[in-house]
TIZA-26931 format. One record per residue (C-alpha): residue number from 1; chain; x, y, z. Coordinates in steps of 0.1 Angstrom, whole numbers, plus 5000, padded with zeros to 4 digits. Layout:
BEGIN
+------+-------+------+------+------+
| resi | chain |   c1 |   c2 |   c3 |
+------+-------+------+------+------+
|  NUM |     A |    X |    Y |    Z |
...
+------+-------+------+------+------+
//
This chain:
BEGIN
+------+-------+------+------+------+
| resi | chain |   c1 |   c2 |   c3 |
+------+-------+------+------+------+
|    1 |     A | 8340 | 2335 | 7125 |
|    2 |     A | 8362 | 2310 | 7140 |
|    3 |     A | 8361 | 2309 | 7177 |
|    4 |     A | 8397 | 2303 | 7187 |
|    5 |     A | 8389 | 2300 | 7223 |
|    6 |     A | 8362 | 2272 | 7219 |
|    7 |     A | 8390 | 2253 | 7197 |
|    8 |     A | 8417 | 2259 | 7222 |
|    9 |     A | 8392 | 2246 | 7250 |
|   10 |     A | 8388 | 2217 | 7231 |
|   11 |     A | 8422 | 2210 | 7226 |
|   12 |     A | 8427 | 2211 | 7265 |
|   13 |     A | 8403 | 2188 | 7270 |
|   14 |     A | 8414 | 2162 | 7247 |
|   15 |     A | 8449 | 2169 | 7259 |
|   16 |     A | 8435 | 2160 | 7297 |
|   17 |     A | 8415 | 2128 | 7283 |
|   18 |     A | 8449 | 2114 | 7267 |
|   19 |     A | 8475 | 2124 | 7294 |
|   20 |     A | 8485 | 2089 | 7296 |
|   21 |     A | 8486 | 2085 | 7257 |
|   22 |     A | 8514 | 2089 | 7233 |
|   23 |     A | 8498 | 2121 | 7218 |
|   24 |     A | 8513 | 2153 | 7200 |
|   25 |     A | 8508 | 2186 | 7185 |
|   26 |     A | 8496 | 2176 | 7153 |
|   27 |     A | 8469 | 2149 | 7166 |
|   28 |     A | 8455 | 2178 | 7191 |
|   29 |     A | 8454 | 2200 | 7162 |
|   30 |     A | 8436 | 2177 | 7137 |
|   31 |     A | 8414 | 2157 | 7163 |
|   32 |     A | 8406 | 2185 | 7186 |
|   33 |     A | 8409 | 2218 | 7171 |
|   34 |     A | 8402 | 2213 | 7138 |
|   35 |     A | 8428 | 2241 | 7131 |
|   36 |     A | 8458 | 2239 | 7107 |
|   37 |     A | 8487 | 2228 | 7126 |
|   38 |     A | 8509 | 2257 | 7113 |
|   39 |     A | 8485 | 2281 | 7129 |
|   40 |     A | 8472 | 2262 | 7156 |
|   41 |     A | 8509 | 2258 | 7170 |
|   42 |     A | 8514 | 2298 | 7170 |
|   43 |     A | 8480 | 2306 | 7188 |
|   44 |     A | 8482 | 2279 | 7212 |
|   45 |     A | 8519 | 2291 | 7227 |
|   46 |     A | 8505 | 2329 | 7224 |
|   47 |     A | 8477 | 2324 | 7247 |
|   48 |     A | 8493 | 2295 | 7271 |
|   49 |     A | 8526 | 2303 | 7271 |
|   50 |     A | 8538 | 2269 | 7264 |
|   51 |     A | 8538 | 2249 | 7232 |
|   52 |     A | 8515 | 2219 | 7232 |
|   53 |     A | 8544 | 2194 | 7239 |
|   54 |     A | 8555 | 2216 | 7269 |
|   55 |     A | 8519 | 2219 | 7282 |
|   56 |     A | 8515 | 2181 | 7281 |
|   57 |     A | 8546 | 2174 | 7299 |
|   58 |     A | 8535 | 2202 | 7327 |
|   59 |     A | 8501 | 2186 | 7331 |
|   60 |     A | 8515 | 2151 | 7332 |
|   61 |     A | 8538 | 2163 | 7359 |
|   62 |     A | 8512 | 2183 | 7379 |
|   63 |     A | 8491 | 2152 | 7379 |
|   64 |     A | 8521 | 2132 | 7390 |
|   65 |     A | 8528 | 2157 | 7420 |
|   66 |     A | 8492 | 2153 | 7428 |
|   67 |     A | 8496 | 2118 | 7429 |
|   68 |     A | 8523 | 2113 | 7449 |
|   69 |     A | 8506 | 2136 | 7480 |
|   70 |     A | 8471 | 2122 | 7474 |
|   71 |     A | 8480 | 2087 | 7467 |
|   72 |     A | 8500 | 2057 | 7480 |
|   73 |     A | 8511 | 2047 | 7444 |
|   74 |     A | 8549 | 2036 | 7439 |
|   75 |     A | 8570 | 2062 | 7421 |
|   76 |     A | 8575 | 2038 | 7394 |
|   77 |     A | 8539 | 2034 | 7385 |
|   78 |     A | 8536 | 2072 | 7384 |
|   79 |     A | 8567 | 2078 | 7364 |
|   80 |     A | 8552 | 2051 | 7335 |
|   81 |     A | 8515 | 2069 | 7338 |
|   82 |     A | 8534 | 2104 | 7330 |
|   83 |     A | 8549 | 2085 | 7298 |
|   84 |     A | 8582 | 2084 | 7313 |
|   85 |     A | 8608 | 2053 | 7302 |
|   86 |     A | 8623 | 2052 | 7336 |
|   87 |     A | 8620 | 2063 | 7373 |
|   88 |     A | 8653 | 2082 | 7366 |
|   89 |     A | 8640 | 2101 | 7336 |
|   90 |     A | 8608 | 2110 | 7356 |
|   91 |     A | 8630 | 2123 | 7390 |
|   92 |     A | 8653 | 2143 | 7364 |
|   93 |     A | 8623 | 2159 | 7352 |
|   94 |     A | 8603 | 2162 | 7381 |
|   95 |     A | 8632 | 2179 | 7402 |
|   96 |     A | 8636 | 2201 | 7373 |
|   97 |     A | 8600 | 2214 | 7378 |
|   98 |     A | 8596 | 2215 | 7411 |
|   99 |     A | 8628 | 2215 | 7428 |
|  100 |     A | 8627 | 2186 | 7445 |
|  101 |     A | 8631 | 2149 | 7437 |
|  102 |     A | 8598 | 2128 | 7440 |
|  103 |     A | 8603 | 2112 | 7474 |
|  104 |     A | 8614 | 2146 | 7491 |
|  105 |     A | 8582 | 2162 | 7475 |
|  106 |     A | 8560 | 2134 | 7487 |
|  107 |     A | 8573 | 2139 | 7521 |
|  108 |     A | 8567 | 2175 | 7524 |
|  109 |     A | 8529 | 2172 | 7509 |
|  110 |     A | 8533 | 2204 | 7487 |
|  111 |     A | 8505 | 2208 | 7461 |
|  112 |     A | 8516 | 2211 | 7423 |
|  113 |     A | 8513 | 2246 | 7412 |
|  114 |     A | 8498 | 2242 | 7376 |
|  115 |     A | 8459 | 2237 | 7376 |
|  116 |     A | 8459 | 2198 | 7380 |
|  117 |     A | 8423 | 2189 | 7389 |
|  118 |     A | 8406 | 2212 | 7359 |
|  119 |     A | 8414 | 2221 | 7325 |
|  120 |     A | 8414 | 2258 | 7314 |
|  121 |     A | 8380 | 2270 | 7308 |
|  122 |     A | 8369 | 2293 | 7280 |
|  123 |     A | 8366 | 2321 | 7301 |
|  124 |     A | 8401 | 2315 | 7315 |
|  125 |     A | 8415 | 2314 | 7281 |
|  126 |     A | 8398 | 2343 | 7270 |
|  127 |     A | 8413 | 2360 | 7301 |
|  128 |     A | 8446 | 2351 | 7293 |
|  129 |     A | 8446 | 2369 | 7260 |
|  130 |     A | 8450 | 2405 | 7271 |
|  131 |     A | 8475 | 2429 | 7261 |
|  132 |     A | 8478 | 2460 | 7237 |
|  133 |     A | 8451 | 2473 | 7215 |
|  134 |     A | 8460 | 2473 | 7177 |
|  135 |     A | 8434 | 2473 | 7150 |
|  136 |     A | 8449 | 2461 | 7117 |
|  137 |     A | 8434 | 2470 | 7085 |
|  138 |     A | 8421 | 2442 | 7062 |
|  139 |     A | 8438 | 2446 | 7025 |
|  140 |     A | 8439 | 2424 | 6990 |
|  141 |     A | 8473 | 2425 | 6980 |
|  142 |     A | 8478 | 2416 | 6938 |
|  143 |     A | 8504 | 2391 | 6932 |
|  144 |     A | 8539 | 2402 | 6937 |
|  145 |     A | 8574 | 2389 | 6931 |
|  146 |     A | 8606 | 2391 | 6952 |
|  147 |     A | 8642 | 2384 | 6943 |
|  148 |     A | 8667 | 2376 | 6973 |
|  149 |     A | 8681 | 2348 | 6994 |
|  150 |     A | 8662 | 2318 | 7013 |
|  151 |     A | 8674 | 2297 | 7042 |
|  152 |     A | 8662 | 2277 | 7070 |
|  153 |     A | 8650 | 2289 | 7106 |
|  154 |     A | 8636 | 2277 | 7138 |
|  155 |     A | 8624 | 2292 | 7168 |
|  156 |     A | 8651 | 2273 | 7185 |
|  157 |     A | 8676 | 2288 | 7161 |
|  158 |     A | 8665 | 2319 | 7147 |
|  159 |     A | 8691 | 2326 | 7116 |
|  160 |     A | 8671 | 2352 | 7100 |
|  161 |     A | 8691 | 2383 | 7112 |
|  162 |     A | 8721 | 2362 | 7097 |
|  163 |     A | 8701 | 2358 | 7065 |
|  164 |     A | 8693 | 2399 | 7060 |
|  165 |     A | 8729 | 2402 | 7069 |
|  166 |     A | 8739 | 2381 | 7040 |
|  167 |     A | 8714 | 2397 | 7017 |
|  168 |     A | 8715 | 2435 | 7022 |
|  169 |     A | 8753 | 2440 | 7010 |
|  170 |     A | 8739 | 2424 | 6977 |
|  171 |     A | 8709 | 2441 | 6975 |
|  172 |     A | 8722 | 2464 | 6948 |
|  173 |     A | 8729 | 2435 | 6924 |
|  174 |     A | 8692 | 2425 | 6921 |
|  175 |     A | 8680 | 2432 | 6887 |
|  176 |     A | 8646 | 2454 | 6874 |
|  177 |     A | 8639 | 2461 | 6916 |
|  178 |     A | 8605 | 2480 | 6916 |
|  179 |     A | 8606 | 2515 | 6924 |
|  180 |     A | 8591 | 2519 | 6962 |
|  181 |     A | 8589 | 2486 | 6962 |
|  182 |     A | 8601 | 2476 | 6998 |
|  183 |     A | 8618 | 2447 | 7010 |
|  184 |     A | 8604 | 2415 | 7026 |
|  185 |     A | 8610 | 2389 | 7050 |
|  186 |     A | 8586 | 2359 | 7040 |
|  187 |     A | 8579 | 2331 | 7062 |
|  188 |     A | 8571 | 2300 | 7036 |
|  189 |     A | 8541 | 2278 | 7053 |
|  190 |     A | 8553 | 2243 | 7063 |
|  191 |     A | 8531 | 2213 | 7054 |
|  192 |     A | 8513 | 2201 | 7080 |
|  193 |     A | 8524 | 2164 | 7071 |
|  194 |     A | 8556 | 2168 | 7076 |
|  195 |     A | 8555 | 2197 | 7106 |
|  196 |     A | 8566 | 2192 | 7142 |
|  197 |     A | 8571 | 2217 | 7170 |
|  198 |     A | 8608 | 2220 | 7164 |
|  199 |     A | 8606 | 2220 | 7125 |
|  200 |     A | 8625 | 2246 | 7105 |
|  201 |     A | 8607 | 2268 | 7077 |
|  202 |     A | 8624 | 2283 | 7049 |
|  203 |     A | 8629 | 2320 | 7052 |
|  204 |     A | 8628 | 2344 | 7023 |
|  205 |     A | 8645 | 2376 | 7022 |
|  206 |     A | 8646 | 2400 | 6996 |
|  207 |     A | 8634 | 2430 | 6971 |
|  208 |     A | 8604 | 2434 | 6954 |
|  209 |     A | 8609 | 2432 | 6913 |
|  210 |     A | 8590 | 2443 | 6884 |
|  211 |     A | 8566 | 2415 | 6869 |
|  212 |     A | 8559 | 2431 | 6834 |
|  213 |     A | 8581 | 2413 | 6807 |
|  214 |     A | 8604 | 2386 | 6809 |
|  215 |     A | 8618 | 2378 | 6844 |
|  216 |     A | 8654 | 2387 | 6847 |
|  217 |     A | 8676 | 2356 | 6863 |
|  218 |     A | 8683 | 2363 | 6896 |
|  219 |     A | 8719 | 2370 | 6907 |
|  220 |     A | 8743 | 2341 | 6918 |
|  221 |     A | 8729 | 2323 | 6951 |
|  222 |     A | 8697 | 2338 | 6947 |
|  223 |     A | 8660 | 2330 | 6940 |
|  224 |     A | 8630 | 2343 | 6930 |
|  225 |     A | 8598 | 2338 | 6944 |
|  226 |     A | 8561 | 2347 | 6935 |
|  227 |     A | 8532 | 2354 | 6960 |
|  228 |     A | 8498 | 2350 | 6945 |
|  229 |     A | 8474 | 2376 | 6953 |
|  230 |     A | 8454 | 2374 | 6983 |
|  231 |     A | 8436 | 2387 | 7017 |
|  232 |     A | 8457 | 2398 | 7043 |
|  233 |     A | 8453 | 2413 | 7080 |
|  234 |     A | 8480 | 2439 | 7080 |
|  235 |     A | 8494 | 2448 | 7112 |
|  236 |     A | 8518 | 2479 | 7118 |
|  237 |     A | 8544 | 2478 | 7142 |
|  238 |     A | 8560 | 2509 | 7155 |
|  239 |     A | 8594 | 2512 | 7170 |
|  240 |     A | 8624 | 2495 | 7173 |
|  241 |     A | 8630 | 2457 | 7161 |
|  242 |     A | 8638 | 2447 | 7195 |
|  243 |     A | 8598 | 2449 | 7207 |
|  244 |     A | 8589 | 2432 | 7176 |
|  245 |     A | 8580 | 2399 | 7196 |
|  246 |     A | 8551 | 2420 | 7214 |
|  247 |     A | 8536 | 2428 | 7183 |
|  248 |     A | 8536 | 2390 | 7169 |
|  249 |     A | 8525 | 2380 | 7208 |
|  250 |     A | 8497 | 2401 | 7203 |
|  251 |     A | 8487 | 2389 | 7169 |
|  252 |     A | 8483 | 2354 | 7178 |
|  253 |     A | 8477 | 2359 | 7216 |
|  254 |     A | 8451 | 2385 | 7214 |
|  255 |     A | 8436 | 2399 | 7179 |
|  256 |     A | 8430 | 2366 | 7160 |
|  257 |     A | 8416 | 2346 | 7188 |
|  258 |     A | 8389 | 2376 | 7194 |
|  259 |     A | 8389 | 2384 | 7160 |
|  260 |     A | 8374 | 2349 | 7145 |
|  261 |     A | 8389 | 2356 | 7113 |
|  262 |     A | 8397 | 2326 | 7094 |
|  263 |     A | 8436 | 2320 | 7084 |
|  264 |     A | 8447 | 2310 | 7051 |
|  265 |     A | 8474 | 2283 | 7047 |
|  266 |     A | 8498 | 2304 | 7030 |
|  267 |     A | 8530 | 2325 | 7037 |
|  268 |     A | 8529 | 2358 | 7058 |
|  269 |     A | 8556 | 2383 | 7057 |
|  270 |     A | 8570 | 2414 | 7067 |
|  271 |     A | 8573 | 2444 | 7046 |
|  272 |     A | 8598 | 2472 | 7053 |
|  273 |     A | 8596 | 2501 | 7029 |
|  274 |     A | 8609 | 2538 | 7033 |
|  275 |     A | 8588 | 2542 | 7063 |
|  276 |     A | 8613 | 2517 | 7082 |
|  277 |     A | 8637 | 2537 | 7100 |
|  278 |     A | 8661 | 2517 | 7123 |
|  279 |     A | 8681 | 2549 | 7127 |
|  280 |     A | 8651 | 2568 | 7139 |
|  281 |     A | 8629 | 2539 | 7161 |
|  282 |     A | 8607 | 2564 | 7175 |
|  283 |     A | 8592 | 2570 | 7140 |
|  284 |     A | 8599 | 2539 | 7124 |
|  285 |     A | 8573 | 2516 | 7109 |
|  286 |     A | 8570 | 2480 | 7089 |
|  287 |     A | 8539 | 2459 | 7086 |
|  288 |     A | 8532 | 2424 | 7093 |
|  289 |     A | 8506 | 2406 | 7069 |
|  290 |     A | 8488 | 2378 | 7079 |
|  291 |     A | 8471 | 2357 | 7052 |
|  292 |     A | 8434 | 2355 | 7055 |
|  293 |     A | 8413 | 2328 | 7039 |
|  294 |     A | 8386 | 2339 | 7012 |
+------+-------+------+------+------+
//
């Protein structure tokens, strides 16, 4: 069993001890949380509501705000300790965060709104992970193959809808489509050595095809992808796709941290079969497969 809240707490403490150092989310994941950066990034942001980089920036600014009202340190020294290259850059970031430049903030003596003296406790982290209740089924899915289109996407620039829009009119071109196999949106796993919080990943959208016999060549511009057999936690999303983000928030903010399940460093994917009925959202169902370590 993996206690993700303990690992998040270790990560928060690690950040707190190194606020004056150059640290990034990969160092925090590897040296404090002992979790794959791919999964750590998702869980950290889901539970705390900020990416690791955003959290570090917020903590540095909060500590800087306290120093402004509790000490007589020069603004330039506070800016340097907060890892800003210049007082001007620090002033811009500070004003965006607190609505006042550092000098005016010091005059008013206001305290920072984020916790500045103590990092989040394990208890606090657990309390933050509230929300809906949804129990997945644990399932072993055998190897399967999909033919479709691949393209890059990121959190900042979601190009997945455009990828589906390009594929769906051509789905009928795919040879040897498996009857009842459904359509898949596969999020390819990123190598942690090359990953950053702003990394793009490869998204693959397509339909399941027969694996028996000699595989047919994909249509022009399409590719074939085969996923090996493995265990998954399978979550059912009910309703319209515009609330899909709430289901993902539940998965990474509530269920996985509390379940203790060990996640595999592998692709997760969405399955759309005949139960997916976007024209009738009240009865629509689609399925999210999260890979588990064997």
